[in-house]
C-alpha positions as CSV (number, residue, x, y, z in Angstrom):
1,M,14.8,-32.2,-59.9
2,Q,12.4,-32.7,-62.7
3,P,8.9,-32.0,-62.4
4,P,6.3,-35.5,-62.7
5,P,5.6,-36.3,-65.5
6,P,1.9,-34.5,-66.6
7,E,0.0,-37.9,-66.4
8,F,0.9,-37.4,-63.4
9,V,-0.6,-34.3,-62.2
10,P,-4.3,-33.5,-61.3
11,Y,-4.0,-29.9,-63.3
12,P,-2.8,-28.7,-67.1
13,R,0.5,-28.3,-67.5
14,G,1.1,-26.4,-70.7
15,D,-1.6,-27.7,-72.4
16,Q,-5.0,-26.0,-73.1
17,Y,-7.6,-27.4,-70.0
18,G,-10.7,-28.3,-71.4
19,S,-12.4,-27.8,-74.8
20,A,-14.4,-26.0,-77.3
21,E,-17.2,-28.6,-76.0
22,K,-16.9,-28.3,-72.4
23,L,-16.4,-25.0,-72.9
24,R,-20.2,-24.4,-74.3
25,L,-21.6,-26.5,-72.5
26,L,-20.2,-24.2,-69.9
27,Q,-21.9,-21.4,-71.7
28,K,-25.3,-22.7,-72.6
29,A,-25.6,-23.7,-68.1
30,Y,-24.7,-19.5,-67.3
31,Y,-27.0,-18.1,-69.7
32,G,-29.8,-20.8,-69.2
33,A,-29.4,-20.8,-65.3
34,Y,-31.5,-17.6,-65.6
35,W,-35.2,-19.6,-66.5
36,I,-34.8,-20.4,-62.8
37,V,-35.8,-16.7,-62.3
38,A,-38.0,-17.1,-64.7
39,S,-40.3,-20.1,-63.4
40,T,-39.7,-18.6,-60.1
41,L,-42.0,-15.2,-61.0
42,G,-44.6,-17.6,-63.1
43,T,-45.2,-20.0,-60.8
44,A,-45.6,-17.6,-57.9
45,F,-47.7,-15.4,-60.8
46,L,-50.1,-18.7,-60.7
47,A,-50.1,-19.5,-57.9
48,G,-51.1,-15.3,-56.4
49,I,-53.5,-15.7,-59.0
50,A,-55.4,-19.2,-57.8
51,A,-55.2,-17.4,-54.0
52,F,-56.6,-15.1,-56.0
53,V,-59.8,-17.0,-56.9
54,V,-60.1,-19.2,-53.9
55,G,-60.3,-15.9,-51.6
56,F,-62.8,-14.6,-53.6
57,V,-65.0,-17.7,-54.1
58,T,-64.9,-18.7,-50.1
59,R,-65.2,-15.0,-49.2
60,D,-62.8,-16.4,-46.2
61,A,-59.3,-15.2,-45.5
62,N,-58.7,-17.9,-42.7
63,S,-59.9,-20.6,-45.4
64,P,-57.8,-23.4,-44.7
65,V,-58.2,-23.7,-49.1
66,L,-56.4,-20.5,-49.3
67,G,-53.3,-22.2,-47.2
68,L,-53.7,-25.0,-49.0
69,V,-52.9,-23.1,-52.1
70,V,-49.7,-21.9,-50.5
71,V,-48.3,-24.6,-49.2
72,L,-48.9,-26.1,-53.2
73,A,-47.3,-23.5,-54.8
74,Y,-44.2,-23.4,-52.8
75,V,-44.7,-27.4,-54.0
76,A,-44.2,-26.3,-57.0
77,I,-41.2,-24.0,-57.1
78,F,-39.8,-26.1,-55.4
79,A,-40.5,-28.9,-57.9
80,V,-40.2,-27.2,-61.0
81,N,-37.0,-24.9,-60.4
82,F,-35.3,-28.8,-59.3
83,V,-35.6,-30.2,-62.9
84,I,-34.4,-27.0,-64.5
85,G,-31.4,-27.2,-62.3
86,F,-30.5,-30.3,-62.6
87,K,-30.8,-30.0,-65.9
88,Y,-28.1,-27.4,-66.7
89,G,-26.3,-28.7,-63.4
90,R,-26.0,-31.6,-65.4
91,L,-25.0,-29.7,-68.1
92,V,-22.6,-28.1,-65.5
93,A,-21.4,-32.3,-64.4
94,E,-20.2,-33.0,-67.8
95,A,-18.6,-29.9,-68.8
96,K,-16.4,-30.8,-64.9
97,D,-16.2,-34.3,-66.0
98,R,-18.6,-35.0,-62.5
99,E,-20.6,-38.1,-61.6
100,A,-25.3,-36.6,-62.2
101,G,-24.7,-36.9,-58.7
102,Y,-23.0,-33.2,-58.7
103,A,-25.9,-32.6,-61.2
104,V,-28.6,-33.4,-58.6
105,I,-26.4,-31.5,-56.1
106,L,-26.8,-28.9,-57.5
107,G,-30.4,-29.1,-58.7
108,I,-31.3,-29.6,-55.0
109,F,-29.6,-26.0,-53.9
110,A,-31.2,-24.0,-56.8
111,S,-34.8,-25.3,-55.7
112,L,-33.7,-24.7,-52.5
113,L,-32.8,-21.5,-52.7
114,S,-35.1,-20.2,-55.6
115,P,-37.9,-18.4,-53.8
116,C,-34.6,-16.2,-52.1
117,C,-34.9,-13.4,-54.4
118,I,-37.4,-14.0,-56.7
119,G,-34.8,-16.9,-57.9
120,A,-31.3,-14.8,-58.6
121,V,-30.0,-16.9,-56.1
122,G,-31.3,-20.4,-57.4
123,S,-29.9,-19.3,-60.4
124,A,-26.6,-17.8,-59.1
125,V,-26.2,-21.3,-57.7
126,I,-25.4,-23.2,-61.0
127,Q,-23.7,-20.0,-62.2
128,Q,-21.0,-19.8,-59.0
129,A,-20.4,-23.7,-60.4
130,V,-20.1,-22.7,-63.8
131,A,-18.3,-19.9,-62.6
132,N,-15.4,-21.6,-61.1
133,E,-14.9,-23.5,-63.5
134,L,-14.4,-20.4,-66.1
135,K,-11.2,-19.3,-64.2
136,K,-9.7,-22.9,-65.0
137,Y,-10.1,-21.7,-68.8
138,G,-8.8,-18.4,-67.5
139,L,-12.2,-16.2,-68.8
140,K,-13.7,-14.1,-65.1
141,V,-17.1,-13.8,-64.7
142,G,-17.4,-10.3,-63.7
143,F,-20.0,-8.1,-61.1
144,L,-22.6,-7.6,-63.6
145,G,-22.0,-11.4,-65.6
146,L,-20.0,-13.3,-67.8
147,R,-19.0,-11.6,-71.3
148,K,-20.4,-13.6,-74.2
149,E,-18.1,-12.3,-76.5
150,E,-15.0,-13.3,-74.5
151,V,-16.8,-16.6,-74.2
152,E,-17.3,-16.7,-77.7
153,A,-13.6,-15.8,-78.6
154,K,-12.3,-18.4,-76.5
155,I,-14.5,-21.4,-78.3
156,A,-13.1,-19.9,-81.4
157,S,-10.2,-20.3,-79.7
158,Y,-9.9,-23.9,-78.4
159,S,-11.8,-24.9,-81.9
160,Q,-8.6,-24.1,-84.0
161,Y,-6.6,-25.5,-82.0
162,Q,-8.1,-28.9,-81.0
163,Q,-9.0,-28.7,-85.9
164,P,-6.4,-31.5,-86.9
165,S,-4.3,-28.9,-89.1
């Protein structure tokens, strides 16, 4: 019994999976997700300064204005991290040939989980989506993250393979 032709199976058979351009998009999304950590730290720092100023001006630890500052800080963290998560989620969606809704879902989850561990959990949402796709390219994401040299070597081999001779 012969296997079905390659165009009828949902996985690559015999050919290389993906392209060098999609691999570059995944690499950019993986390292760009760290901006979620930076934005969480920056926004929390600015909120802390604002809370200090409000507390100093009102001289009241139970001031409703102080509570408003904290709520606005969380809203700012969620909004900024959604934009960052959506930006890099869009790269992942493009590399995986998915619709824009996939990027929105990644952005929402990255945003909602960004206050955990100073943004590390939010960035891990994007990076896990990238890691799942990189497995199809034969690359592994280790405990300490993605090795840039391995990705660059794979991109070079894909570029060489895909150029017309």
